[in-house]
C-alpha positions in Angstrom: 14.4 11.6 -9.4 17.2 9.1 -9.4 17.4 7.3 -12.8 16.6 3.9 -11.2 13.5 5.4 -9.5 12.4 7.0 -12.7 12.7 3.7 -14.6 10.7 1.9 -11.9 8.0 4.6 -12.2 7.8 4.2 -15.9 7.7 0.5 -15.7 4.9 0.4 -13.2 2.7 3.3 -14.1 3.2 4.4 -17.7 -0.2 5.1 -19.4 0.9 6.9 -22.5 4.0 7.5 -24.6 4.2 9.8 -27.6 7.2 10.7 -29.8 6.9 14.2 -31.4 7.2 14.1 -35.2 10.2 15.7 -37.0 7.9 18.4 -38.2 6.2 19.1 -34.8 5.5 22.8 -34.3 6.3 24.2 -30.9 3.2 23.5 -28.8 2.3 23.6 -25.1 2.4 20.1 -23.6 -1.2 20.3 -22.3 -2.5 21.1 -25.8 -0.2 18.4 -27.3 -1.5 15.7 -24.9 -5.2 16.8 -24.9 -5.2 16.4 -28.7 -3.9 12.9 -28.4 -5.6 11.4 -25.3 -9.3 10.6 -25.6 -11.6 12.0 -23.0 -8.8 14.1 -21.4 -8.8 17.8 -20.6 -6.1 20.4 -20.4 -6.9 21.0 -16.7 -6.5 17.3 -16.0 -3.2 17.2 -17.9 -2.0 20.4 -16.1 -2.7 18.8 -12.7 -0.7 15.8 -13.7 2.2 18.0 -14.8 2.1 20.0 -11.5 2.4 16.7 -9.6 5.4 15.6 -11.7 3.6 12.9 -13.6 4.3 14.3 -17.1 7.8 13.4 -18.4 9.6 14.7 -21.5 12.8 12.8 -22.4 12.6 11.1 -19.0 12.4 14.3 -16.9 9.3 15.9 -15.3 8.1 19.1 -16.9 5.8 22.0 -16.0 2.4 22.6 -17.6 3.8 25.4 -19.8 6.6 23.2 -21.4 6.7 23.5 -25.2 6.9 20.3 -27.1 9.7 20.2 -29.8 10.4 17.8 -32.6 11.6 14.3 -31.5 10.6 14.9 -27.8 9.4 11.7 -26.1 6.4 12.5 -23.9 5.2 10.1 -21.2 2.2 10.2 -18.8 2.9 8.2 -15.7 0.0 7.7 -13.3 -0.5 5.9 -9.9 -2.5 3.0 -11.3 -2.4 0.7 -14.4 -4.7 1.3 -17.3 -8.3 0.0 -16.8 -8.4 -3.7 -16.8 -11.9 -4.8 -15.8 -15.4 -3.3 -15.5 -15.9 -1.6 -12.1 -19.3 -1.8 -10.4 -20.3 0.7 -7.7 -21.5 -1.2 -4.6 -23.3 0.1 -1.5 -20.7 -1.2 1.0 -20.3 0.6 4.4 -17.0 2.4 5.0 -15.3 3.3 8.3 -14.5 6.9 7.4 -12.0 8.5 9.8 -11.7 11.9 8.0 -13.0 13.6 4.9 -12.7 16.9 3.1 -13.1 18.1 -0.5 -9.8 16.6 -1.6 -9.3 13.3 0.3 -10.9 10.7 2.5 -9.1 8.6 5.2 -10.7 5.2 5.9 -10.0 2.5 8.5 -10.1 -0.7 6.4 -11.5 -3.8 8.0 -9.6 -7.1 7.7 -10.9 -9.3 4.9 -11.7 -6.4 2.5 -9.8 -6.4 -0.8 -8.6 -2.9 -1.8 -9.1 -3.1 -5.5 -10.7 -5.5 -8.0 -8.4 -8.1 -9.5 -8.5 -11.7 -10.6 -10.7 -13.6 -8.1 -12.0 -10.5 -6.4 -14.1 -8.4 -8.8 -16.7 -7.2 -6.3 -16.9 -6.3 -2.7 -13.7 -4.3 -2.7 -12.8 -0.9 -1.3 -12.8 0.5 -4.8 -16.4 -0.8 -5.5 -17.5 0.9 -2.2 -15.7 4.2 -3.1 -17.3 4.3 -6.5 -20.7 4.1 -4.8 -20.0 6.7 -2.1 -18.4 9.1 -4.5 -20.3 8.4 -7.6 -21.0 12.1 -8.3 -17.3 12.9 -8.4 -15.6 13.0 -11.8 -12.6 11.0 -10.6 -14.8 8.0 -9.8 -16.5 7.9 -13.2 -13.3 8.6 -15.2 -12.8 5.0 -16.3 -9.6 4.5 -14.2 -9.1 1.0 -12.8 -8.2 2.2 -9.3 -9.8 5.6 -8.9 -8.5 7.6 -6.0 -6.0 4.9 -4.8 -2.5 6.1 -4.0 -1.4 3.1 -1.9 -2.9 -0.1 -0.7 -2.7 -2.7 2.1 -3.3 -6.5 1.8 -6.8 -8.1 2.0 -6.2 -9.5 5.5 -4.3 -6.5 6.8 -6.4 -3.9 8.6 -5.9 -0.2 9.1 -5.5 3.3 7.7 -5.7 4.2 4.0 -5.9 7.7 2.3 -7.9 8.0 -0.9 -7.9 11.1 -3.2 -11.1 12.6 -4.4 -9.9 14.6 -7.3 -7.1 14.5 -9.9 -4.8 17.0 -8.3 -5.0 15.4 -4.9 -4.4 12.0 -6.5 -1.2 13.1 -8.3 0.2 15.0 -5.4 -0.5 12.3 -2.8 1.0 9.7 -5.2 4.1 11.8 -5.6 4.5 11.8 -1.8 4.4 8.0 -1.6 6.8 7.8 -4.5 9.2 10.3 -2.9 8.8 8.5 0.5 7.8 11.6 2.4 4.8 9.9 4.0 5.2 8.3 7.4 3.6 4.8 7.8 3.6 2.7 11.0 2.2 -0.8 11.5 1.7 -3.1 14.5 2.5 -6.8 13.9 2.5 -9.9 16.1 5.5 -12.1 15.1 6.8 -15.5 16.2 9.7 -15.1 18.6 11.2 -11.8 19.5 13.6 -10.1 17.1 17.2 -9.5 18.3 18.2 -6.7 18.5 15.0 -5.3 19.9 15.2 -2.4 17.6 16.7 -2.5 14.1 16.3 -2.3 10.3 15.6 -5.1 7.8 17.0 -4.4 4.4 16.5 -6.7 1.4 15.3 -6.5 -2.1 11.7 -7.8 -2.5 10.3 -9.3 -5.6 8.0 -12.1 -6.9 9.0 -15.5 -5.7 10.7 -17.7 -8.3 8.9 -20.7 -7.0 5.4 -19.2 -6.4 4.4 -16.0 -8.2 1.6 -15.4 -5.7 4.0 -14.5 -2.9 7.1 -12.4 -2.6 10.7 -13.3 -1.6 13.8 -11.5 -0.4 16.7 -11.5 -2.9 20.3 -11.2 -1.8 21.3 -10.3 -5.3 20.8 -6.6 -5.6 20.1 -6.9 -9.3 16.8 -8.7 -8.5 13.7 -7.4 -6.8 13.2 -3.9 -5.6 15.0 -2.1 -2.8 13.0 -2.4 0.5 13.7 -1.2 4.0 11.6 -1.9 7.1 12.5 -0.3 10.5 11.1 -2.1 13.6 10.9 -1.8 17.4 9.9 -4.5 19.9 6.9 -3.3 21.9 6.0 -6.3 24.0 7.5 -9.8 24.4 5.0 -12.6 25.1 7.7 -15.3 25.3 6.8 -17.3 22.2 5.5 -14.4 20.1 6.0 -10.6 20.4 4.4 -7.4 19.3 6.5 -5.1 17.1 6.0 -1.6 15.6 7.1 -1.4 12.0 7.9 1.8 10.0 8.0 1.5 6.3 10.7 3.4 4.4 9.6 1.8 1.2 6.3 0.2 0.3 6.7 -3.1 -1.6 4.1 -5.7 -1.9 3.9 -7.8 1.3 7.0 -6.0 2.5 6.6 -6.4 6.3 5.4 -10.0 5.9 8.2 -11.2 3.7 10.9 -9.2 5.6 10.0 -10.8 9.0 9.7 -14.2 7.4 13.2 -13.7 6.0 14.7 -13.0 9.5 12.9 -16.1 10.8 10.2 -14.3 12.7 7.1 -14.7 10.4 3.9 -12.9 11.3 1.6 -14.8 13.6 -0.9 -16.9 11.5 0.5 -15.7 8.2 -0.5 -18.6 5.9 1.5 -17.4 2.9 4.8 -16.9 4.8 4.9 -19.8 7.2 3.4 -18.2 10.3 0.3 -20.4 10.4 1.9 -23.2 12.4 3.5 -23.5 15.8 7.1 -22.2 15.5 7.9 -21.5 19.1 6.8 -23.0 22.4 6.2 -26.4 24.0 4.7 -29.7 22.9 2.2 -29.7 25.7 -1.4 -30.4 24.5 -2.7 -27.4 26.4 -0.3 -25.0 24.6 -1.1 -26.6 21.2 -4.8 -26.0 21.9 -4.1 -22.5 23.1 -2.5 -21.7 19.7 -5.3 -23.3 17.8 -7.8 -21.1 19.7 -5.7 -18.0 18.9 -5.7 -18.9 15.2 -9.5 -19.2 15.3 -9.9 -15.8 16.8 -7.4 -14.3 14.4 -7.8 -16.2 11.1 -5.3 -13.9 9.2 -1.9 -12.5 9.5 -1.5 -10.3 12.6 -0.8 -7.0 10.9 -2.5 -3.6 11.3 -1.7 -0.3 9.5 -1.8 1.8 12.7 -0.9 5.3 11.5 -0.3 7.4 8.4 1.1 10.9 8.1 1.3 13.0 4.9 1.1 16.6 3.7 -2.3 17.7 2.6 -2.3 17.9 -1.2 -3.8 21.4 -1.3 -3.0 23.2 1.9 0.4 21.5 2.5 -0.5 21.0 6.2 1.0 17.9 7.7 -1.7 15.5 8.7 -1.5 12.4 10.9 -4.1 9.7 11.5 -4.2 6.8 14.0 -6.4 3.8 14.3 -7.0 1.4 17.1 -6.1 -2.2 16.8 -9.0 -4.3 15.6 -10.8 -6.6 18.0 -9.2 -9.8 16.8 -5.7 -8.5 17.5 -6.7 -7.0 20.8 -8.2 -10.4 21.9 -5.0 -12.2 21.0 -2.8 -9.8 22.8 -4.9 -10.1 25.9 -4.9 -13.9 25.7 -1.1 -13.9 25.5 -0.7 -11.5 28.5 -2.9 -13.9 30.5 -0.9 -16.9 29.3 2.5 -15.5 30.3 1.1 -14.4 33.7 0.9 -18.2 34.5 -2.8 -18.7 34.5 -4.2 -22.0 33.2 -4.8 -21.7 29.4 -8.1 -23.6 29.9 -9.4 -20.6 31.9 -9.5 -18.5 28.7 
């Protein structure tokens, strides 16, 4: 791992840090950690080491590493330490694929992925804890059991969830190493020029509003972020684009397209929830309002996800259809640009 990536991993995901005493006897790291971490097991620690999540002196080590005096041992995991009490809830899930190690779901728009301030129940994690309540991972006390990535509340689409510790660590490592392949479909105001390109810009919390993100021109601020895009269909005043994530920062697609003056259609947080292109005619204004009612969220869908199976190593790819609200909007725009009267639809 590059030093800056390692620092980021430590900053975001460090659960434990131990410094071996001057008189520390030579001891396998799984034994060293199982003696120090409550409710842990040597198997669980070994799986974390296999996935590269056990660091000694800032470098990943194997399960048979022998701890020596003054070693600094860290455990870095794909989620923060538990913050709130999690309640299993019987919430339906749209499961696309499932085996002993993972499950792939198609998340509906409006569902929060994990509990946080203001959303303690009704989340994907609450649903997972009900559906997989007999699995050790989902009763382990982790705050985000099984999660290796996430999408925003009002973004729909494909997510993969681990069902055991080894799968969790290995999938998380793939996302960190950027060996997954993620594609999104978005509706944006205007049409990006050129029709195919790359948006690069560090993404971090907004200085003015910590609830949203911003793009920083100073490379010392924010985190490196790259979004590749391709124009799929131009509707005159808005367009449909395919986005491929090279990195996975919070709100990355939304803030990147806002940065290049093409915010996502009806994205309230990034300026897309007002008329940015088009005419002042009353019929057009009403047409946009009707569209916003049908699609009361940012027009973003996680269409596909590819990754290596954490146990077999086989490359797996999953696709999901656009949700009905986005399909309806696309059809309305096709009708609109065909010249038919907006009042007819």
